[in-house]
C-alpha positions in Angstrom: 87.7 93.8 107.9 83.8 93.0 108.8 81.0 93.7 107.8 77.4 92.9 109.2 74.0 93.4 107.8 70.6 92.5 108.4 68.7 90.8 111.0 67.7 86.4 111.4 69.3 83.9 111.4 73.1 84.3 110.8 75.6 83.5 107.9 79.3 84.4 108.0 81.0 84.6 104.8 84.6 83.5 104.3 86.3 83.9 101.0 88.6 81.4 99.5 92.9 82.3 100.3 93.6 84.5 98.6 90.7 86.1 98.4 88.2 89.3 100.0 84.9 89.8 101.0 83.9 91.9 97.8 83.5 88.7 96.7 80.4 87.9 97.9 79.1 91.8 96.9 76.5 90.4 95.3 75.2 87.8 97.3 75.0 89.4 100.3 72.4 92.2 99.7 70.0 89.1 98.3 70.8 86.6 101.5 69.8 90.0 103.9 66.2 90.1 100.9 65.6 86.7 101.9 65.9 87.4 106.1 69.3 86.5 107.3 72.2 88.1 109.0 75.0 88.6 107.3 78.6 89.0 108.4 81.2 89.0 105.3 84.9 89.1 107.1 88.3 89.7 106.0 90.6 87.2 106.9 93.4 88.3 108.8 96.4 90.2 106.7 93.1 90.1 103.5 91.1 93.2 101.7 90.9 95.6 105.0 92.2 93.4 107.4 95.3 93.9 109.4 97.8 91.3 109.3 98.2 91.9 113.4 
């Protein structure tokens, strides 16, 4: 699962092993407000992503 928000230079956020994209829930709005396009993804098998 991946969320993409904002416009501007692209930042890709990837959480650490065993964590989920919700770890960046407070950071994403700040980055978007600063003029970035933010892609926040769950790694395969974590959060809402599938193992396949």
